[in-house]
C-alpha positions, 0 to 999 in steps of 0.5 A: 474459087481458085482459078487454073490456067492450062499449062499448054494448048490455047485457051481464053479468058473472058470477062477479064478487066482491063485497063484501056491505057494498057490495051491499045487497039481494044475499041470499046467503051471503058468505065469511069475508072478506065476498064473494060470487060474483055476476052483474051485468047492465049496460045504458044506464049502470046496474046492471040486476040483481045475483044470486047467481052462476048457471052457466047465466046465457047471453051472460056476460063470466066474471070468474073471481072477480075482485073488483069495488067501486064506485068510491071516494069521497075526503072529505078532500084538499088539491088546492090544495096538491097537487105543490108538493113539488119546488119547496117541500119539508118541510125536516125533516118536521115539522108545523111545517115543513110549516106555514112551507113551505106558507104561504111558497109560498102567498104566492109561487106561488099565482096562480089559473093555478098553482092551477088547474093543479095541481088539474086534475092531481090530479083526472086522478090521482084519476079515473084510480085510480077516484075518482067524488067528492072534498071538497078543503080550501081554504086561505082565509086573505086573500087567497087565498079570493079566488083559490082558490074562483073556481078551484074553482067553475070546476073543479067545472063543468069536472069535472061528470060525472066526479068530483063535488066539494065544498069546505071552507074552511080557516082556523085557529080564530083567523081566527074572531075577525076577525068581519067577515071571517069572516062574509064567508067564510062567505057566499062559502063559502055562495054556492059550495055549499061546507062551512064549516071550520077548524082547531081549537086549544086556544085560551083561548076555543075555546068562543066561536070554535066557537059562531061557527062554528055559528052562521054554519053554521046561518045559512047552512044549511052542513055542517062539516068540522073539522081537530082535535087533529093532534098528539101532545099529551094536552091536545089535546081539540078533538074533544070540544069540538066535539062539545060545541058541536054539542049546545048548539048543537042543530046538524042538519047534518053534521059531519065532523072530520078527524085526531083524533091525540091521542085515541089518546094520552089516558087511557081515562076521557077518550077514553070521555067524548069518545066519548060526546058525539061519538056523541051529537052524530052527528058523523063521524070521518076519518083520514088514516093516510098523512099522520099516519104521515109527519108524527106523532112525528117525532124530530130526534134520529135515533130511531125514532117511537113511534106510528102517529099515527092515531086511535081508528077501532075504538073510535069505529065501536064507539060507531056513529060513522061513520068513513072514511079518505081521502087527504088531502095529495099531494106537498106539504110535509105529505105528500111522497108519494100520488096520490090513490089510494084502494086505496093508502089502504085498503091502508095503513089496512089495515096501520096501523089493522088493518082485518082479522081481521075485514074486516066492513064496513071497505070502507065507509069508502072508498066508502059511508060517506064518500059519507053523510057528503058526501050523495051518494045512492047513491054507493060502492054496487053496487045494482040501478037504480044508476050503473054506476060501478065497479072491476075488479080482478085480485085475487080476495081481500084478500091479493091485492088489498092486496099489489099496487098493481093498477095495471092496474085497469079503471075503469067509468064509466056502464058503460063502461071509461074511458081511466085514464092518468096524467098525466106529472109533467113536465107541471108542470115549468114551475110548479116551476122545472125 
């Protein structure tokens, strides 16, 4: 029987299955997968109380053991690129093919209206799936930065109260050599209250360029967000270089590093050295399992890929390093699929990265951990006094939840179920030349 939530007044949900890692302050034994049965009361858009299930709880909506999770936090996306696949597909599925196709489309088509419409479409997908906060990278190669950043600022205001938006600039590390231009970009990012970012490669002057990035971040009080080592090349070790730069620059802001694929290809001794430095520097790492599975180790000779493309999340987490997974690209040359559905991301991450046996606190990788990385106090958790932003699923266990799309999930914001219809792809047909 479908659940119906009240549109006003106080109500109580009983026998909700909550994950202990996402419910601080709830003191009751959990099952083997970390779940507890609880009763949760809601009033005026806030969680009034969460207590262990009591059969005597009055005037309640019985959830019969359905899983309830806090709304998702997606800390690494590219909604400025999203949905260009129909007009500019990746010709061969390779990383080089993606770079070239994206660059050609950006130069030819990325007007303010084009970017804004695709961004809004992407955000409507994310919102309907239950995402509360999202960070996007913005291609900021001149002259695109003058187009995309104002669009983002307007979009952030339009979506205020529904999805909390952050943006990080995205340029190749070689662009940092243009000192005056990159300094101006950092100033532009600071004015937009954004995050300073770039893609690192093993260029000869990497250390010097990283120092310049860190110096500008310190000057403007910015956090940092890097793409690093998105390759199977064992010589790609810019994650370690970023950690070293953070240490010798005494950087105190948050640093998120994405991809780090080559780490899983390197010798154990090199891996351990990198992990030590990453932990000491306080870096966080986000893996993008769907995109990396799509691009990495793709072969032109019709042979099967030999590795999964993901980084060493278990080893990183064991060192106390904050780790997350995120959506990354959506229907663009870097990833032909996806819908900014963080349940899909978590499902795929569980299968690819083995977020099970035990489940432990891996659900934090799509909720409270990225919220902490993005400095979003209270997001990604269910707590007394916190916002009543959560998802109601039919699944009553991980195997039920992660076996079906849960396309009929109920998304609750401020204590009320939202309209969660997904936008129709046909809305974008005129942008695609269809």
